[in-house]
N, C-alpha and C positions, 0 to 999 in steps of 0.2 A: 424160635427159628423163626416160625411166623410173622412174629412181632417184629423181630429186627428187619426182616423183608420189608414189612410192610412201613416200616419207619424209614429205610431206605429209597423206596419207592417213592413217600411221601416228600423226601428230602430233597429229591430228584427234582420231581414236579415243582417243587417251591422255587429253586437254584431255576429251572428252566423258564419260569415266569419271571424271574428278574433277570436275567438274562433276556427273553425279548421285550419286559418293560424297559428295561437301559436301553436299549437298541430303538425303540419306540422315542425313547425322549433326545437322546443323539440325532435319529432322523427328522425331530421338530427343528430341533436346535441347525440342525444341517439345511432343511428346507427355507429357517429365515434369516441365514446367511445368504442362500441362493438370491432370496426377494430382496436383500438391500442392497441399495444403489449405490455404487462408488462411485467417489466426487474427490480428484485428484487437486493438491492445491500448489502449485507451483510458484515461489515467491523469490524476489529477485536478491533480494540483502537484505537484512536485517538492520531496521532502526524503524524511530519511534511511529512514522506515518504507517508504512507499511506494515509493521506490527498492528494497531490499532484498526485497519481495514480489514485482516485477518481475525481478530477478535469479534469484531463487529459484523461479518460476515459468519461464523459460527454460531454465535450465540444470536446471530436472525434467525438461522435454519433454526435451530433449538425453541426460539419462540413460536414457529410454526408446525412443533413437532413434529421435526425433522433432526432428533438428538442423534451425535454420534455416536455408532454400536450398536443401536433402535433398526430405523430404519433407511440408515445410511451406513456406510462409512468413510472415514477424510483420513485420507493418504497426504499427508504435511510433506514439502521439500520445500528447503531453502537451498536457492544456489551459489550463497555466498559470494555473490558479486561477480559470476565468472560468468559467460555466455554459453561457453562449451558444458557446464555444468545442465545451464536451462535446456538446453538439445538434448540431453543425455537422459534428462529428466519429462521431457516431452514426449521420447522417445518409450520411456518407460510404460508411461500412462496410457500409452496406443498399445502397448503389450499387453499391458493389465485389463484392455476392454474397460477404461472409466466409461460412466455415464454422464460425464459431465465436468468438467475443469474450470477452476478458477486461477487464474494467471493474474498476479499482481506487480503491476511496474512493465512497461511498457517490452525490454529485450526481453523477460520471461513470456510475454503475450505473443511476438513475433515469433517467438522459437516454438511455443506451441502451435499455432496456424500453420508456421511451415510443416509441421509436423502431423496435424490431421485437418482433412476437410470436412470431416463427417462427426467429429464427437461435440456437442455444443460447448462451448468456448465463452465464458465469464472472464472479463478483465474490467480493473480497477487501478485506479492510482495512475490511469494514461492519459496524460492531458488530450491528444486528438486522434483518437483510433483512425480515424480517416486519412490523416495527414503522415499516419503513420503506416499507412497502407494494411492494417488489420479488417478494412471494412470498407466495401464500395460507396459508404455513405452514411454521416453520424446519424439521418435519419432514418435510414431503411439500409439496417447495413448487409443486405442481399445475401451472406453465407454463414458460417456455423459460428459467428464471432459477434456478441453483443455486450455488454455490459453498464457501467459508469466512467463515466471523465469527473479528473483530480484539477479540470480548471481551473485555477485561482484567481481572483478579481484582483488583477495584472494595474489594472489603472486606478485603482483604490491603494494598491501596495505604492507606486509610486508618487501619488499623492500624499500617502502617507509620508513620507519621506520628506516630503516637500514642507510638512506642519510642522513635523517636529525637526525639522534640518534645515532650518531656511535660507543657512547662509553656504546651504553646499553650492558648488560649481562643477565638479566632476565624478560623476559616479561611473566604477567597477562595477562589470557586469561580473560575477562569479560562477562559471557553472563547466560542466566536465563535457569538454568537445565531442564525446560519443551518445551524448544522451540525445535523442530526435523530440524529448520532451520538453529539455531544456532548450534547446534551439527556440522551438515555437515558443515558451516564454518571455526569452531574451528578445526576441524579434518584436514583440509585443512592448515589451519593456522598454525599450530604445526608440519607440513610437511614440510612448506616452512621454520619457523624459526628452524627447523635443521639444513638444507642447508645453512642456512644465520650465524649459530654457537651460535645464542640464547637456553637459556634454557628456559622454558618453565612451568607455574602454571596456575593451574584453579583458577578460584575467580566467582563460582554460588551463583546465585541470584535464591529464587521462586515467593518470592512475592516482589513487589517496598519499600515496608518497611523495605527490607533489604540492601538495595542497600546503604545509608550512611556508614551505618557500616562495609560492605564488602568491600568498597573502602577504610577506613581507616585503615582498616585491613591489607591493603598493604604498609601500610607506614614502611621503611625500608629492605623490604622485595622484594619490584618490581622495575627495574627503571624504566618501563612503561608497559602501558598496551594495549590490545587490545583487541576493542568491534566491533562487527560483527554488520551485519546487525538483530539485537535483540529489538522485539519490546518493550520489557520491558524495557530494558536499554535504547532505545530511547525515551521511553515516560518520560523518568526520568533524561534525560541526563542534565538537567540543576544540579542536586544534584549530578550526576556524577564528572561534569566538575568542581562545586565548590570546592569538596571534593579535588579531585586529583590534581588540581592547586594550590590547597592551599599548598599542602604536594610538592610541585614542581615533580609532575606524567606525562609526557606526555600521551597524551591517542592520540593514532590512530585508525579512527572511519568506520567502514562501508558503509556510504553516506553524503551528504551533511546537511541533515538536523539536522544531528548528529553533524556538526563540527558546525554547527550555532549556537547548544547546547551549547558550550564551548569545542567542542575536537579540538584535534591539527589542524589532516589534513587528508586525505583521499583522494584514489581516487574511484572516484565514478559514479553508474550511475543515467541516468537521472530519476525519481518518476512519473513525468507529462507526458513524451514522451513513457513511458511504459505503459501508461496507456491510451496514444493516441494509440496502438499499439495493446492494447487490445479491443480498444473501433473497430479498423478495422475487426478482428475476428468475434467482433459479428455482422458486420454490414454484414460479408458474412452469418455466420450462419441465422439471422433476414431475410433475401433474399435468403435464399435457397442453396445458392453457395456452400457451405461448411458445412460438418457435425462433430463435435467435435472428432469420430471417429477416424477420419483421418487428422485432423490435428495438426498438430507437434506442441510441446510447442516452445515457439519463444524466443528470448534471445537479448538481447542489444549488440552490439560491438564496440562503444565508451564507454571512461570513462574517466571523466574530473579533474584533480589533483586540491583539496578544500585544500586553507590552510590559519587557522585563526588567522586574524594577531592581533586580542585584545590576545591569547590565546598565540601566540608567542612571545610579548611585556611581558606577564605577567609571564612568565616559562622565559624570557631571555636568547631564542631560537636564534640562527643565521641560518638562511634560508638557502641553496646553491646557489647560482646568478642564475644557469641555473631551477631547480625547480621556483625562485621564476619569472621567466618571461615568464612562460609558465602558471602558478597555478593563478584560480580565487577567487581572495583574498575575504572573507568574513569577519564581525561581529559577534560577540555574540548580540545573540537574547536570551531575558530572557521570562521565562514564565509572566511576568505583561506586558510586552510588546504587546504579541500576543493576 
C-alpha cells in the first residue's frame, strides 16, 4: 500500500514537472514571437518585375540575418491590381501594428501612405515618389516614406529604338492612363522622341480587357510601340506582343520581364537587385540606424541591354552587331509556362 502511494506521489511529481517544463517552453516561444518584427508587404499585382522586387527584398533581409519566421514575420498580400484591395490591405497592416511595410508599385504605396503617417513605409517599383506625392522630396523625404525608384533609362530606350528600327517615323506610347509612373515615363519618352525626329501618338488603356483592341488599332498607324514600366501593360505583355508581333509592329519595352513577355528589346534595371537594395534600407530602419524622413530615395545606376531573339526572328529584324555583342539575349516566356 505504501509502495503504491509512493509511486503515485512520484508519478504526480514527474507529470507536474513535465507540465511546468512544457509551459516554460511555450513561454519562450511566446516571448520569441512577441520580439518578432512584423513586416507587411502589399504588392499591386502579379508580374515578373514586381515579383522579382519582392523576392529580392525577402532574400536581402534573409542575407542580413532577418529570416522570415525568426527575427521577423512577413505578411505578404497581393492586391490583384485593384485599388480598393490596396486600401483594405493598408488598413489591415495598420490594425496589425506592423513595424514596417513594403509597398510595391505606386498605387500600393499611395494607399499605404494615405492610411498611416507613423509606420515606416518603404516603396519600390515607384518611378518618382515625389511626383507621386509620397515624399516631400526624393533627396529628403521628410515623412514616414522612403525606398527605391525604378526609374528606367528612358533616353537610352528611345535611342535603342532608333538604332534597331532606323526607318521608324511614328511611335505609339502604350500605357495605362491611370498610372502615375507611366505618365512620367511617357512624358520623358516624348521629349526624347522629338529630339530623335519621331512623331508620337498616345495609345492608352484603362483596364486589361482593352489591351488587345488598342494594340490592334495601331495597325497601319504606328511603326513601333514604346511601352514603359506600366503595371497593367506588363501584366498583359503576352497579349501585347501576340497582337503587335503578328502586325509586324516592334515593341520597345521598359524592363526585362516585358521583354521575355515578347517585347523586342530594352535597356532595363534589375528588379531583383532593386528589391535587395530596399531590404538594406529596411535593415537600417529595423536596427534603429536610420529613419525614413532623412533616408533619400535610392536608384539603380546600371541598366542591361536585353533583346528577345524569338521576337527578332519573328519580325525579321537585323540586330546591329555592336548591340548583339553586349546584349543579354532572352526568349519569350508564355503565360502557360509561368
